[in-house]
C-alpha positions in Angstrom: -1.5 8.9 27.9 0.4 12.2 28.0 -0.1 14.1 24.7 2.5 16.6 23.8 0.9 18.4 20.9 -2.9 19.2 19.8 -2.0 17.6 16.4 -1.3 14.2 18.3 -4.6 14.3 19.9 -6.2 14.1 16.6 -3.9 11.2 15.3 -4.1 9.2 18.5 -7.9 9.4 18.5 -8.0 8.1 15.0 -5.2 5.5 14.9 -4.4 4.6 18.6 -7.5 5.1 20.7 -7.7 3.6 24.1 -8.6 -0.1 24.2 -9.7 -2.9 26.5 -11.3 -1.3 29.4 -9.7 2.1 29.0 -12.2 4.9 28.5 -12.5 6.5 25.2 -13.6 9.8 24.1 -17.3 10.4 23.2 -18.0 9.6 19.4 -14.6 7.8 19.1 -14.7 4.0 18.5 -11.6 2.2 19.5 -10.1 0.2 16.7 -8.5 -3.2 16.6 -4.9 -2.8 15.6 -2.9 -6.0 14.9 0.7 -5.6 14.2 4.2 -7.4 13.9 7.6 -6.2 15.2 11.1 -6.8 14.3 11.9 -8.1 17.6 10.3 -9.4 20.9 8.8 -6.3 22.4 5.7 -7.7 23.7 6.5 -6.7 27.3 8.2 -3.4 26.5 6.4 0.0 26.9 5.6 1.8 23.5 5.6 5.6 23.2 4.8 7.5 20.1 7.4 9.6 18.2 7.0 12.4 15.7 7.4 11.6 12.0 11.1 12.5 12.1 11.6 10.2 15.1 13.3 13.0 17.0 10.9 13.9 19.5 8.3 12.1 21.8 4.7 13.2 21.0 2.8 10.8 23.6 3.7 8.4 26.3 1.7 6.5 29.1 1.3 7.6 32.8 2.5 4.5 34.8 -1.3 4.1 35.7 -2.2 3.9 32.1 -0.7 0.5 31.8 -3.0 -1.1 34.4 -6.5 -2.3 33.6 -9.1 -4.0 35.8 -7.6 -7.4 34.9 -3.8 -6.5 35.2 -1.3 -5.2 32.9 -2.5 -4.0 29.3 0.0 -6.1 27.6 -0.8 -6.7 23.7 -2.6 -10.1 23.1 -0.5 -12.7 21.4 -2.1 -13.8 18.2 -0.9 -16.6 15.7 2.4 -16.4 13.6 3.9 -13.6 15.8 1.1 -11.1 15.5 0.0 -9.0 18.4 -3.3 -7.2 19.1 -2.9 -3.8 20.7 -4.5 -3.0 24.1 -2.8 0.3 24.9 -2.5 2.6 22.0 0.2 1.8 19.6 0.4 3.5 16.2 2.7 3.6 13.1 5.0 6.1 14.8 5.6 3.9 18.0 8.9 3.1 19.4 9.5 0.9 22.4 11.6 1.8 25.5 13.8 -0.7 27.7 11.2 -0.7 30.5 8.8 -3.4 30.8 5.0 -2.8 31.5 5.4 -4.4 34.9 8.4 -2.1 35.9 7.0 1.0 34.3 3.5 0.5 35.8 5.3 0.4 39.4 6.9 3.9 39.0 5.8 6.5 41.5 6.5 9.3 39.0 6.2 9.5 35.3 9.5 9.9 33.4 10.2 13.0 31.5 10.2 12.8 27.6 14.1 13.2 27.8 14.4 10.3 30.1 12.2 8.1 27.9 13.8 9.1 24.7 17.1 7.9 26.2 15.5 4.4 26.7 14.4 3.9 23.2 15.6 0.4 22.1 13.8 0.6 18.7 12.5 3.6 16.9 11.3 1.8 14.0 10.1 -1.6 15.3 6.9 -2.2 13.2 7.1 -4.5 10.1 3.3 -4.9 9.6 0.2 -3.1 11.0 -3.6 -3.6 10.3 -6.7 -1.8 11.3 -9.3 -4.5 11.7 -12.3 -2.1 12.5 -14.2 -1.3 15.7 -13.3 -3.0 19.0 -16.7 -3.6 19.8 -17.6 -5.4 16.6 -17.9 -9.1 17.0 -16.2 -9.8 13.7 -13.0 -8.6 15.4 -12.5 -11.4 18.0 -9.2 -12.8 18.8 -10.5 -16.1 17.4 -11.5 -14.6 14.0 -8.4 -12.6 13.7 -6.4 -15.7 14.3 -8.4 -17.4 11.4 -7.5 -14.5 9.1 -3.8 -15.0 10.0 -3.9 -18.7 9.6 -5.7 -18.4 6.1 -3.3 -15.7 5.0 -6.2 -13.2 4.4 -5.5 -10.7 7.1 -4.6 -8.2 4.5 -7.8 -8.8 2.8 -10.0 -8.6 5.8 -8.2 -5.7 7.7 -7.0 -2.3 6.1 -3.2 -2.2 6.0 -1.6 0.8 7.9 1.1 2.5 5.9 4.1 2.5 8.2 6.4 4.8 6.0 5.5 8.1 4.5 6.0 7.8 0.7 8.6 10.6 -0.2 8.2 12.1 -3.7 
């Protein structure tokens, strides 16, 4: 993932660290992030915007979307929830390009090219941090049980999607 500011490095390590087979930074434990979106964006590439949604802060290299087992698409969970595998956070937006098409690019698009392709700059309706990725309590099966029982918000920490303006 290309990071466009030092501030974003800290945010991405805390909120959207690499997941499922991607290497993580020493001392940083990848987190299980579960989310819902306004539309069907499962196959579209996420990028990360600044708070004002006027500038791209981070975006993937085409090779970042490929893991040993294929594309790093999010995992489909029950009731329309998704589990992140690539590095989404509360400031994510989605571009028109699919994971498959983007992963086949020979050259990474520029931030301006990516910004022009945004289809939704405010796509998330819910997001939860369910703890460390390597913890057995965060299996897909168990997260689906939380969803089915209506207790996802009790078992996982809700991520505030909007800043409270005073």
